[in-house]
Backbone as a printed PyTorch tensor [residue, N CA C, xyz], in Angstrom:
tensor([[[-57.2080, -21.7720,  29.0490],
         [-56.9610, -22.3350,  30.7790],
         [-57.1770, -21.3440,  31.9740]],

        [[-56.6870, -20.6030,  31.8570],
         [-57.1290, -19.3190,  33.3650],
         [-58.3540, -19.6920,  33.4330]],

        [[-59.2630, -20.1000,  32.4410],
         [-60.9130, -19.5980,  32.9640],
         [-61.1130, -20.7740,  33.9530]],

        [[-61.0040, -21.9490,  32.5240],
         [-61.1480, -23.5380,  33.8170],
         [-59.6730, -23.4650,  35.0230]],

        [[-59.1530, -23.0450,  34.7310],
         [-58.0190, -22.7450,  36.5780],
         [-58.7580, -22.7270,  37.3520]],

        [[-59.2820, -21.4750,  37.0650],
         [-60.6600, -20.4790,  38.1770],
         [-61.8830, -21.0090,  38.5790]],

        [[-62.4150, -21.5920,  37.7210],
         [-63.4990, -21.9400,  38.1700],
         [-63.2980, -23.5340,  38.7520]],

        [[-62.5610, -24.4330,  38.6360],
         [-61.9830, -25.1090,  39.2930],
         [-61.7500, -24.6230,  40.6790]],

        [[-60.5500, -23.5220,  40.5830],
         [-59.8460, -23.6070,  42.4410],
         [-61.5120, -22.8830,  43.1550]],

        [[-62.3160, -22.2020,  42.6610],
         [-63.4950, -21.8300,  42.7420],
         [-64.6450, -22.9000,  43.8440]],

        [[-64.7860, -23.7880,  42.7950],
         [-65.0080, -24.9140,  43.3050],
         [-64.4150, -25.6140,  44.5070]],

        [[-64.0450, -25.3750,  44.2920],
         [-62.6150, -25.8510,  45.5440],
         [-63.0320, -25.2500,  46.6120]],

        [[-62.4330, -23.5280,  46.5350],
         [-63.0840, -22.8540,  47.8320],
         [-64.4130, -23.5190,  48.1230]],

        [[-65.2160, -23.1830,  47.0780],
         [-67.0840, -22.9220,  47.4640],
         [-66.9340, -24.7960,  48.4870]],

        [[-66.6750, -25.5760,  47.8770],
         [-66.1540, -26.9230,  48.6090],
         [-66.1710, -26.9930,  50.2610]],

        [[-65.0470, -25.9980,  49.7220],
         [-64.5110, -25.7520,  51.3900],
         [-65.1500, -25.5220,  52.2810]],

        [[-65.9970, -24.2220,  51.8130],
         [-66.7770, -23.3230,  52.3520],
         [-67.8770, -23.8650,  52.9760]],

        [[-68.4740, -24.8020,  52.2300],
         [-69.5920, -24.9020,  52.7310],
         [-70.2160, -26.3130,  53.3690]],

        [[-68.8300, -27.4590,  53.5090],
         [-68.2300, -27.8350,  54.4070],
         [-68.0480, -27.7180,  55.8400]],

        [[-67.5980, -26.3520,  55.7240],
         [-67.4850, -25.6150,  56.8850],
         [-69.0170, -25.0870,  57.3720]],

        [[-69.3060, -24.7900,  56.5880],
         [-71.1700, -24.2540,  57.5910],
         [-72.5690, -24.8580,  57.6600]],

        [[-71.8050, -26.3350,  57.2210],
         [-72.6420, -27.2780,  57.7270],
         [-72.1000, -28.7350,  58.4300]],

        [[-70.7160, -28.1770,  59.2450],
         [-70.3150, -28.8530,  60.3200],
         [-70.4590, -30.0150,  61.1190]],

        [[-71.9990, -28.9480,  61.3440],
         [-72.9080, -29.7530,  62.6160],
         [-73.7030, -30.5940,  62.7660]],

        [[-74.1480, -29.9310,  60.6520],
         [-75.7030, -30.8360,  60.5260],
         [-75.1400, -32.0590,  60.0250]],

        [[-74.8220, -32.5000,  59.9180],
         [-74.9890, -34.6080,  59.3330],
         [-74.5570, -34.6120,  58.0450]],

        [[-74.5120, -33.1290,  56.9310],
         [-74.7740, -32.7310,  55.7200],
         [-73.0790, -32.9290,  55.0640]],

        [[-72.3160, -33.6280,  54.3760],
         [-70.8770, -33.9760,  54.3280],
         [-71.1030, -33.3530,  53.2810]],

        [[-69.7710, -32.8690,  52.6750],
         [-69.6820, -32.3890,  51.2150],
         [-68.7240, -33.2440,  50.8290]],

        [[-67.9500, -33.3080,  49.5980],
         [-66.7880, -34.2110,  49.2080],
         [-66.3350, -33.5360,  47.7980]],

        [[-64.7640, -33.0360,  47.8070],
         [-64.6040, -31.9930,  46.5780],
         [-63.6210, -33.0340,  45.6370]],

        [[-63.9350, -33.3490,  44.7330],
         [-62.8920, -34.2210,  43.5110],
         [-62.5340, -33.6270,  42.6200]],

        [[-60.9750, -34.3000,  42.9820],
         [-60.4510, -33.8620,  41.5940],
         [-59.0720, -35.0110,  40.7650]],

        [[-60.0070, -34.5810,  39.9720],
         [-59.5690, -35.9970,  39.1080],
         [-58.7630, -35.5000,  37.8870]],

        [[-57.7610, -36.3330,  37.4220],
         [-56.9650, -36.3050,  36.7880],
         [-57.8130, -36.0460,  34.8060]],

        [[-57.2210, -37.6670,  34.2110],
         [-58.0760, -37.7220,  33.0720],
         [-58.1980, -39.1070,  32.9730]],

        [[-59.2440, -39.8530,  32.3970],
         [-60.0990, -41.1150,  32.9280],
         [-60.3900, -41.1250,  30.9720]],

        [[-60.4110, -42.0640,  30.8690],
         [-60.7150, -42.6470,  29.2040],
         [-61.4930, -42.7510,  29.2320]],

        [[-61.9830, -41.3490,  28.6310],
         [-63.7370, -41.3160,  28.1560],
         [-63.6270, -40.5270,  26.7760]],

        [[-64.8050, -40.7590,  26.1740],
         [-65.2080, -40.0750,  25.0280],
         [-64.8310, -38.5500,  24.7560]],

        [[-64.6290, -37.8020,  25.8950],
         [-64.3090, -36.2850,  25.9340],
         [-62.6520, -36.2800,  25.4480]],

        [[-62.0660, -37.3770,  25.6100],
         [-60.5130, -37.8310,  24.9250],
         [-60.2470, -37.3780,  23.6770]],

        [[-61.8580, -37.7590,  22.3620],
         [-61.1180, -37.5990,  21.6820],
         [-61.7670, -37.2560,  20.7990]],

        [[-62.7110, -35.7840,  21.3630],
         [-63.4540, -34.6640,  21.0530],
         [-62.8320, -33.2990,  20.4860]],

        [[-63.5010, -32.9660,  19.4960],
         [-62.9290, -31.9480,  18.7740],
         [-62.0950, -30.7200,  19.8540]],

        [[-61.0200, -30.3210,  18.3260],
         [-60.6330, -29.2410,  19.8660],
         [-60.3310, -28.0480,  19.1400]],

        [[-60.3100, -27.1900,  20.0060],
         [-59.8460, -25.6050,  18.8520],
         [-59.1290, -24.9610,  19.7300]],

        [[-58.2070, -23.7050,  18.6240],
         [-57.5610, -22.8980,  18.9910],
         [-56.4210, -23.2860,  19.4810]],

        [[-55.7910, -24.5890,  18.9990],
         [-54.4020, -24.8080,  19.0720],
         [-53.8190, -24.8890,  17.3240]],

        [[-52.4620, -24.9760,  17.2380],
         [-52.3500, -25.1970,  15.9220],
         [-51.7680, -26.6230,  15.8450]],

        [[-51.8640, -26.9000,  16.6400],
         [-51.3200, -28.3380,  16.5680],
         [-52.3310, -29.4840,  17.5630]],

        [[-52.9370, -30.3700,  17.1720],
         [-53.5300, -31.5320,  17.3730],
         [-52.2210, -31.7820,  19.3690]],

        [[-53.4010, -31.8340,  20.1320],
         [-53.4230, -31.9120,  21.0760],
         [-53.9920, -33.2450,  22.0180]],

        [[-52.3020, -34.3530,  22.1240],
         [-53.3400, -35.5100,  23.7710],
         [-53.1380, -35.4050,  24.8110]],

        [[-53.3470, -36.4090,  26.0250],
         [-52.7770, -37.0460,  26.5840],
         [-51.6300, -38.1790,  26.9690]],

        [[-50.8880, -37.4800,  27.1830],
         [-50.2570, -38.8680,  27.5760],
         [-50.4500, -40.5440,  27.8180]],

        [[-50.6220, -41.2110,  27.8620],
         [-51.1190, -42.4500,  27.9850],
         [-51.0760, -42.9500,  29.3880]],

        [[-49.3500, -41.9450,  30.4500],
         [-49.7470, -42.7040,  31.9630],
         [-50.2770, -41.9080,  32.8080]],

        [[-51.0530, -41.0490,  31.7310],
         [-51.9930, -39.8250,  32.9470],
         [-53.4020, -40.3740,  32.5080]],

        [[-53.3880, -41.3340,  32.1770],
         [-55.0640, -41.5050,  32.0440],
         [-55.5830, -42.8880,  33.1410]],

        [[-56.8630, -42.3060,  33.3260],
         [-56.9560, -43.2950,  34.6750],
         [-58.1960, -44.3180,  33.8350]],

        [[-58.8790, -45.4440,  34.2770],
         [-59.6810, -45.8830,  34.0420],
         [-61.0010, -45.7180,  34.9040]],

        [[-62.0990, -45.0970,  34.4430],
         [-63.2720, -44.4610,  34.2430],
         [-64.0950, -45.5600,  35.5570]],

        [[-63.2840, -46.8240,  35.7120],
         [-64.0230, -47.5010,  36.6180],
         [-63.2210, -47.3300,  38.2740]],

        [[-62.0550, -46.5200,  37.7990],
         [-61.1820, -46.5870,  39.3580],
         [-61.4990, -45.9390,  39.8720]],

        [[-61.7270, -44.5370,  39.3270],
         [-62.2220, -43.2970,  39.4960],
         [-63.5380, -43.3490,  40.1200]],

        [[-64.1340, -44.0510,  39.5060],
         [-65.7750, -44.2350,  40.9880],
         [-65.6630, -44.7600,  41.9530]],

        [[-64.7400, -45.7920,  41.6330],
         [-64.8950, -46.6060,  42.9410],
         [-63.6100, -45.8970,  43.8820]],

        [[-63.4910, -44.9100,  43.8410],
         [-62.5110, -44.2340,  44.5640],
         [-63.2530, -42.9420,  45.0050]],

        [[-64.0130, -42.7470,  43.8790],
         [-64.6560, -41.2970,  44.4230],
         [-66.2790, -41.8410,  45.5380]],

        [[-66.6920, -42.6790,  45.2320],
         [-67.4590, -43.9790,  45.8020],
         [-67.1830, -43.7100,  47.4680]],

        [[-65.6170, -44.7160,  47.3010],
         [-65.4290, -44.9930,  48.9780],
         [-64.3280, -43.3020,  49.5270]],

        [[-64.4930, -42.1420,  49.3710],
         [-64.2110, -41.4640,  49.4960],
         [-65.4320, -40.4650,  50.1800]],

        [[-66.7370, -40.6360,  49.8260],
         [-68.0600, -39.8640,  49.8220],
         [-67.9250, -41.1620,  51.7860]],

        [[-67.9860, -42.3540,  51.3390],
         [-68.5220, -43.2740,  52.4470],
         [-67.8390, -42.6290,  53.5890]],

        [[-66.8630, -42.3740,  53.2660],
         [-65.4530, -41.9990,  53.8370],
         [-65.7980, -40.7450,  54.7540]],

        [[-66.6290, -39.8880,  54.4800],
         [-67.1260, -38.2420,  54.4510],
         [-65.5090, -37.9490,  54.0290]],

        [[-64.6710, -37.4810,  53.0210],
         [-63.4740, -37.0740,  53.2450],
         [-64.1900, -36.0420,  52.2610]],

        [[-63.1910, -34.5780,  52.2430],
         [-63.6390, -33.5800,  52.2540],
         [-63.1450, -33.4520,  50.6890]],

        [[-61.4070, -34.2160,  50.8070],
         [-60.9560, -34.0240,  49.3300],
         [-60.3070, -35.7400,  48.7070]],

        [[-61.2900, -35.9110,  47.3080],
         [-61.0990, -37.3910,  46.9520],
         [-60.0850, -36.8280,  45.7050]],

        [[-58.9910, -37.7470,  45.5470],
         [-58.0330, -37.7730,  44.5590],
         [-58.0870, -38.7630,  43.8490]],

        [[-59.1880, -39.3740,  43.4020],
         [-59.1270, -40.6020,  42.3180],
         [-58.1060, -41.0960,  41.5970]],

        [[-57.0050, -40.6540,  41.1000],
         [-56.0960, -41.2130,  40.6710],
         [-54.5010, -40.4900,  41.1000]],

        [[-53.2530, -41.3430,  41.1110],
         [-52.1980, -40.6970,  41.4420],
         [-51.5110, -39.6520,  41.1160]],

        [[-52.0760, -39.3360,  39.8740],
         [-51.9130, -37.7890,  39.0120],
         [-52.0810, -36.9930,  40.0220]],

        [[-53.8120, -36.6630,  40.0810],
         [-54.0730, -35.7170,  40.9630],
         [-53.9880, -35.2390,  42.1360]],

        [[-53.5530, -35.9640,  42.8060],
         [-52.9100, -36.2870,  44.7680],
         [-51.8290, -35.6630,  44.4670]],

        [[-50.2670, -35.9510,  43.3070],
         [-49.2010, -35.4720,  43.3690],
         [-49.6250, -34.0540,  42.1940]],

        [[-50.6640, -33.8310,  41.6770],
         [-50.2730, -31.8910,  41.2370],
         [-51.0600, -31.1250,  42.6970]],

        [[-52.1300, -32.1300,  43.1410],
         [-52.0420, -30.8530,  44.2760],
         [-51.6730, -30.4300,  45.1390]],

        [[-50.6540, -31.4420,  45.6990],
         [-49.5380, -31.5740,  46.5900],
         [-48.4700, -30.6050,  45.6200]],

        [[-48.0950, -30.8680,  44.6910],
         [-47.2210, -30.0120,  44.5240],
         [-46.8840, -28.3640,  44.2280]],

        [[-48.9940, -28.0760,  44.2200],
         [-49.0700, -26.9820,  43.9890],
         [-48.9360, -26.4040,  45.0480]],

        [[-49.2360, -27.2100,  46.2140],
         [-49.1640, -26.8550,  47.1770],
         [-48.2320, -26.5460,  48.6850]],

        [[-46.8890, -27.6680,  48.4020],
         [-45.8490, -28.1790,  48.6850],
         [-44.6520, -26.5560,  48.1730]],

        [[-44.5150, -27.4550,  47.1620],
         [-43.7230, -26.6080,  45.7520],
         [-44.3990, -25.9910,  44.6660]],

        [[-44.8050, -24.6040,  45.1450],
         [-45.2280, -23.6670,  44.2280],
         [-44.7350, -23.1690,  43.1270]],

        [[-43.5420, -23.4010,  42.5510],
         [-41.9210, -23.1160,  42.3090],
         [-42.1650, -23.8640,  41.0760]],

        [[-42.7810, -25.8370,  41.0850],
         [-41.7910, -26.4830,  40.4150],
         [-42.9290, -26.6770,  39.0760]],

        [[-44.3470, -26.2380,  40.0210],
         [-45.5680, -26.4750,  38.4710],
         [-45.1300, -26.0400,  37.8440]],

        [[-44.4610, -24.7640,  37.3960],
         [-44.6560, -23.9940,  36.0090],
         [-43.4080, -25.4470,  35.3680]],

        [[-43.3840, -25.7900,  35.2120],
         [-42.1690, -26.5610,  34.8020],
         [-42.8160, -28.0650,  34.6370]],

        [[-43.5890, -28.2300,  35.8970],
         [-44.3290, -29.5130,  34.8160],
         [-45.3780, -29.5320,  34.2810]],

        [[-45.9720, -28.2680,  33.7990],
         [-47.0750, -28.2080,  33.1140],
         [-46.5050, -28.0830,  31.4270]],

        [[-45.3610, -26.6280,  31.8130],
         [-44.5670, -27.2470,  30.5530],
         [-44.5410, -28.9640,  29.7020]],

        [[-43.7620, -29.4590,  30.5770],
         [-43.3420, -30.6130,  30.4740],
         [-44.7050, -31.2670,  29.7580]],

        [[-45.7540, -31.4040,  30.7550],
         [-47.5820, -31.5910,  30.2970],
         [-47.7070, -31.2340,  28.8950]],

        [[-47.5320, -30.3200,  28.7680],
         [-47.5680, -29.4260,  27.3920],
         [-46.3370, -29.9500,  26.3270]],

        [[-46.0010, -30.1430,  26.3600],
         [-44.7840, -30.8780,  25.2910],
         [-45.2070, -31.6510,  24.8800]],

        [[-45.5080, -32.9220,  26.0930],
         [-45.6020, -34.4130,  26.0350],
         [-47.5290, -34.5350,  25.5830]],

        [[-47.9770, -33.5080,  25.2340],
         [-49.4570, -33.5780,  25.1130],
         [-49.3900, -32.8610,  23.5860]],

        [[-48.4580, -32.1940,  23.2270],
         [-48.5390, -31.5160,  21.6610],
         [-47.7160, -33.4650,  21.3980]],

        [[-46.8610, -33.9000,  21.4490],
         [-46.7490, -34.9850,  20.4220],
         [-47.1240, -36.4030,  20.6330]],

        [[-48.2710, -36.2610,  21.8350],
         [-48.9150, -37.9860,  22.0450],
         [-49.8350, -36.8540,  20.6810]],

        [[-50.0830, -35.8590,  20.5050],
         [-51.5620, -35.7250,  19.2080],
         [-50.8830, -35.1500,  18.2660]],

        [[-49.1030, -35.7270,  18.0740],
         [-48.8820, -35.3470,  16.5370],
         [-49.4330, -36.7340,  15.4800]],

        [[-49.5620, -36.4110,  13.9040],
         [-49.5270, -37.2050,  13.0880],
         [-48.4060, -38.3720,  13.1400]]])
């Protein structure tokens, strides 16, 4: 998970830096922070876990809704687009209450194991 988190954070920083560099050029940058969408990747093989994991249904967004919000954010020239409510909540939790993040992550981990259990 650390590699995934580091690359995601790196992309956010890159997007913010690029937006600052291009500020007066007419080119706009949009960082997109999706949570989970109902796509085939949710059913892909899993490796490195003792038990299969799943995503709790309340965290899964409709891809059409996600795409619509992304397009709206790009049209409005938003730097940050959170295409579903969970992505926005996770972002603000990490920003304003980072001490709660480990508790929330533990809850998601337990729920993912329970969803994936036979």
